[in-house]
Each structure stands twice: as structure tokens, then as C-alpha cells.
N, C-alpha and C positions, 0 to 999 in steps of 0.2 A: 470344542469339537464341532465340526461343521459337516452335515450330511446333505449331499446333493445328488441329483439324478446323474447317472453316468453320462459323460459327454457324448453327444451324438457322433462326434468324430471318431469314437472308438467302437461304433456299431459293427463295422466290418470285422474288427478283431474279435469281438464277442461272438458274432455269428460264426466265424471261422472255427473258433474253439469249440463251439457247440457241435458243429458238423464233424469234427475230428475226434470226438470222444470215443468212438469205437475203434480207433487206431490201436493196434496191438504192437507197441514198439519194442524192438530189441536193439541194443546199442553196441557198435563196434568202433574201434579207433586204431590209428596207426600213426607212425611218424614218417614224414616224407623229406628226404634229402633234397633241398632246393638249390643245390650248387649250380646245376645246369641252368635252371631258370633264372637264377640271380645273374649269371653271366650274360644270358640273352637279354635280360631287362636292363643290365648295365650298358650293353651295346645300344639299346634304345635311348637311354639317357644321354649317351654321347652323340646321338644323332645319326648313327650308322644304319639304324633301322627303326621302325615304329616301336614304341614302348607299349606293352600290354600289361594289364593288371593281373595279379594272382588269380582273381576270380575268373577272368577271361580265359586263362590257361586251364583252370579246373573245368569250366563249362565246355571248352573245346575237347578236352580229353574225355570227360564224362559222356558227352554226346556220342563219341565213337565207341566207347566201351558199352554203353547201354544198348546201342544198335546191335551188338553181338549178344545181348542178354535180353531177349524179348520177354522172358518170364518176369524180369524185374522192371521192364519198361511197360508197366501195366497199372491198372487201377481196379478197385473192387467197389461194388455197390452191395452192401450187406443188407440183410433182412431175412424174411422167411425163406426166400429162394435166392441166396447170394449169387451174384454174377460177377465175372471178371472180364476185362477187356485188355488185350495186348495190342499195342499201337505200333504201326510201321515207321513212325518218325519219333524222334526224341525232342521234346520241347522242354526247355530249361527255365524254371522260375527263379528269379533273383529278388531277394528282399532289399528294400531301400528304407533308410531312416529319413523321413520327410516331416515337414511341418505344414499343416493345413489348418487355416482359421485359428492360428495361435496354438494348436495342439500338436505335440510330437507323436507321430504315429508310424506304424509300419505299413508301407504299401509295397507293391511288387510289380514286376514286369515279366512277361514270358518271352523268351527268345525262341522262335520256332525253328524246327529242322536243324538242331545243333550238329547232327552228324554230317551235314553238308556245309555248314558255315565256316568261313575263314576266321582267323583270329581278328583281323581288321573289322569284319562285319559284326562279330560279337562285341568288340570293344566300342564300336560306334553306337550300337543299340544301347548298351549299358550307359554310356556317357550321356546320351540323349535323355534318358529317364533320370539319371543321377542329377543332371544339371537343370532339368525342367521344373517348372513351378506347378505343383498339383492343383493349385487354385485356378489355373488357366489352361493347362494342357487338355486338349479334347479327349485324349485317351483316359483321363481321370474324370470325365464328365459324369459317368454313371455312378461312381463312388460318391461324388458330391451330391447327386440326387438321392442316393441311399441315405446319406447323412441328413438331408433336408426333409425327408418324409416325416409327416406328423406322427404317424402311427408306428410304434415299434413292431407291432404284430405284423402289419402289412409289409414293412421293410424286411422282416425276417423271412416271410413267405417268398418275397421276390428274390431274396438271396438264395434260398433253397432251390427255387425253380431253375436257377441258372447253374449252380455248382454241382447238383446231384447227378444229372444225366451223364452216363459214361461216354456218350457220343461226343459231347463237347468238353469233357473234363480236361483234355490236353491243352486246349486254348485258354482255359480258365485258370487252372492250377499248375499246368505243365505236367510232364511225366517224370521229372526229377527236379528237386529243389536244391538250391545252393544258397547258403547264408553265411555271412562272415562277421566276426568281431575282431578281425585281425588288426584294426586300427587302434585298438585299446590293449592294455596289458593282460589279455586273456589268452591262456595257453591252449585251451580246448573247451568245447561245450557240445552238448547234444540238443538237437532241435527236431521237432516234428513239423514238416512243411506241408502235410496233406497229400504227399505223394508216396509211392511205395518205397522210394529211396530218397533220403534227405542227407545232403552233405553239409557239414559244419566246419568252418575254417577258423582256426585260431591264428595267433600272430606267428610270424617267422622270426626266430631268434637263433643266435649262434649257440650251438650245443656240442658237447663232445660226442663223436661217433667213431666207430671202429671201421678201419679200412686197411685191408691187406695185413691184418695183425697189428696195426698201429692205431693209436688214439689220436684223432685230429679234430679240429674245430670246423664245423660246417653249419650253414643255415638250415634249420629244421622247422618244418610246418607240422603242427598237430592237426591231423585230418580225421574227423569223426563221420560215422555213417549210422543213421537210424533207418531201420527197415520195418515194414509192416509184416508181421509174422502170419497174418491171414493170407498173404499173397505169395510170399516166398519163404524159404527156410535159410538157416544160417550159412550153409555151405555156398549157396548161390550168392548171398550178400557178401561173404568173405571173398569170393572170386572177383566180384565187382570192385570191392575196395582194393584188393591186391593189384588188379589191372590198372586202376586209376593211379595208384601209387607208382607203378612201373612206368606208366605213360608220362607222369610228371618228372620222374627222375631221369628218364632217358629221352626227353623231348628233343627234336621231333622223332616220333617212332611210328612204325606201321602196325596197325591193328590187324591181327590175323583174321582172315575171312571166316565168317560164321557158317560155313557150309554144313558143318555137322550139327548145328543147332536148329531147333524147330523154327519154322518161319512164323513171323508175327501175323496175327489175324487182325485185319482192319475192321474197326467198328463201323457200323453204318452211319452215314451222314456226318462223319468227323469233319469239322470245318476249321479253316484257318481263322485267326482272330478277325473279327468283323465288328463294325459299328452299326450293323443293321438292327433295327428294333424288332425283336421277336413278336410273334402273334400274341394278341391279348394285352399289349402294352407292357410286356415284361422288360425288366432292365436289360439293356443291350449286352449280349455276350461280348467279352473282350473289352468292355468299358467299365461297368460297375463291378464286375467280379474278377476280371483279369488282374486288377490291382488289389482286390479285397482279400488278400491272403495274409495271414499273420503267423509269425513264429516268435518264439521267445528270444529272437536275435534281432539286433538293430545294426544297420550300417549308416554311419554318419552321413547326413545330407550333403555336407560339403566335401565329402571324400569319396573316392572310388571304392566300391565294394572290394574287399580283399586287402585290407591294410591301408586304405587311403591312397591307393596307387592310381595315378592318373593314366 
């Protein structure tokens, strides 16, 4: 038996898990008939249109659904006087299975303003971080400095200073998280991504489904949703999951306007991802901590999130 100090490359994972201990998770899941998206993606494979990954479609739909559910597009800062913030834009965090300094770790990227992004824009963003080297990409410079810090205590303090404020939380952890194990023989799983809503994607496989009173074979995706019960209740979360399912099965579809829903309240000084060094020498927002998000899910470095789809 060999006992060694935890690798520094796992610091951000450990710090993330410590910060999310207060999460009160409740888990839902559903099955999505992917026939429509399989047909669209087949057209892309044949060159008639661009091919997008399953994760890209999920992010696209989730962004538009969450824009209609401001109560779910929110975050909480718990404590003696708990506070919540509802955000006017939907930022989607995507986990990536990467290797840095010889260690296999989970890093992440945040796709901003999902409710306004096209499929092509989302796909390009994911591919850039999927294919990039975390040892050299400037966006991962902060997390490298977090790993290199001599003191675990000082590194943990720097991490907390960046991830805790509600004002910057969307650019750090996103307002919704999507993670996939669809590239492996995993049917479904539940993950806590540090956001009020976390979506977990299993593999898409042919299964028997009922259509018009008949049993047919169709591609089915197991889609899970974990929600923080401190922020929303089950009915709201069920609505979100049902609308994402409908959006994927009927893509492209029009999201009904949210005129009847309460408007989102914008937190003060909410910023887009930036590489600016904060006051006091803190680790840069959007560098050290935009990628320092961990879930119990991994997406292969050599594959596109969502089943290895390019």
C-alpha cells in the first residue's frame, strides 16, 4: 500500500465538492425519442448540413427553456441570511474529460447566452475546448496557477473568493450544467454540477417505444435532471425537464413566450467571462474557476461531449 498526498491537479475537483456540500439534490429522469435529431444529424453526416453533437442540441434547447423559467435559472448563497439571484441570461456549463500534467481530470467551459446562440456557435465553442490543450490554452491559465500554488489553504481561499459571489456565479459555474457519459455504455446517471439545474446525458440506443398503438424501435436517450430543492420545487423542475424533452423530440420548435412568467431580476455587476485580474491578486474570474468545476461525470478528451459526436 502506498499513501501519498492528493495530486495538486485534483485541487479544483476537491474544492468544488467542498463548495457544493450544501446542495439539496432531488433527481428526475425521462426518456427522449431521438428519432428527429438522429435524422438531422444523419443529414449532417452526409454533408447536406452541418453536423451537431447531442450535447449541442441539449444546450440549445435548455437555453431557450431556462429563459422561460427564471426561477430555475438562478443560484443561491446559503448562510445565516440566504440570498438567491435570478439571471437574465442562460449560461451553460459543459464538463470535459481532459488530461493535464499526466492526470486525468474534469475541466469545464461555460457557453454564455445560450438563449441567443445558434447551434453552430455552440458547436464551435465546445469543439474549441474539447480539442484544446489545457496545458497551453490561456483560458486554463488560472486553473494551472491554482494547481501550482504551494499552499493548499491559500489555494482554497482563492477558489472560494471567485466562486461564491452571486454576481459572478453565472460566468464561473454557469446557470445550468450539462454533462454526458453517452460515449460509454452508460444508460443514465445523475450528477450535481453546482447549478440549480444539472442535466445528465446517457447513451442513445435503440429501444422499443409505443407509437399510435404499435411497438416500434427508436433511438432513445436517457435524460436526467438534478435540481437544488433550496431554490425550486419538483413541479418547476418537472416542467423544465418536460419542455426540454419536447424540444428535443420536435426540434426545431418554437418556445412559447414567457409573458405570464415573472421577469428575471439581474444581479448587480454580473459580468461576462473575463481574464481581468481582480483586485487583491485574486485568481482571474473566467480563468481559474470557469474551468474549475467538477461533476461525477467525464466526457472523453478525444470525443465530443454527448456520445463522442463531432
